[in-house]
N, C-alpha and C positions, 0 to 999 in steps of 0.2 A: 504494500500500500504506500502511496506517495505521502510524504510528510506535509501536514497542513501548516505547521509552525516551524520556521527555520531560523537559524542564527541571523541576527540583524533585523528581524521583524519587530514591530512595536505592538505590545500587548497590554491588556488591562486585567488586573486580578479581579475576578468576579465572585469568588467565595473565599472563605477563611475568616480569620479574625481581623478586625480593624487595626490591631497592633502590628500584624504582619503585613498589612498593606492593602486590604480589600478596597477596591475602587481606584487604587493608584496605577499609574501607567509607567512602563519602562521598556527598555530594549532587551531582547533575548541575547544573552551572552553565549550560551551553550545549550545544546539539546542532548538529552540522554535517551535515545529511542528505545533501548531495551527496558529501561525502567519507566518509560512514559513520563519523564520529568523534564523540566526546563529550568535554567538558571537565568533570572531576570535581574538586571541592574537596579539596585535600590529597593528590591522587594524581598520579604521574608528574611530580614536581617537577624542573625544570631550572634551571640557573643561566645568566644572560645578562649580558654586559657592557653597561651602559647609559651612554650619553654624556649629560652634563648638557644639559638643554633647558629651555624655558619651562614645559612641562608637568611635567617631572621635574627640579627644580633641583639635586638632588644626584645625581651619577652614581655609578658603582661597579658591583659585582656584585650583581644582584638575582635573587631566586628567583621563578619563575612555574610555574603548572600548564601542562603540554603536553597537547594532545588525545590521546585513546586510541582505538584502533579499537573500534567498538561490539561486536565479537565477543569482546573481552577483558573485558567487564563483564557481570555478571548482576544482574538486578533482585532486590531483597530482598522476601521475602514479608511483607506487612503483619501477618500473624498471629504468626509466630515469628522473623522477622528473618533467615531463612536464604535462600541464593540459590535462585531459581526461574525457570522459563520463563514466558513471558507468552502468553496466548491471548486470544481475543475472544469476547464473548457479546452477543447482541442482547436487550435487555429487552422486556417486553410493550408498552411505550410506543414502541418503535422505536428507542430510543437504544442505540448501540453502545458497550460499555465494555470496558476491559481487565480480565483476570482472571488471578490467580496460579494456575498449573497445580498447584502443590504443595498448596494448601489450598482452592482454589476461591473464595477471597476476592476481592471487587472491589477493583481498584486505584484506579480513578477514583471520586471521591466524588460 
């Protein structure tokens, strides 16, 4: 099955707690297809205690984004910026593109 959400897409968190970012928007940093999860910039922030190491010379409490289940985010319509579902359309040249169901606008450039 083709991926409906890809790296670089803009999504909105549609469920979960307000503390973790319900209603907030962000860019997809990474997709984990086997786990059906996405990593979104600025959403689902968690704090972790980090021990000092060569890579991280200063330890302490650091804040990171945690992966979110793909069903908890909705793609943003390129036309009006509101959440939409994603469909697929085959162009005349045979290329398959993602389409926003809300406006019919192509998502893939």
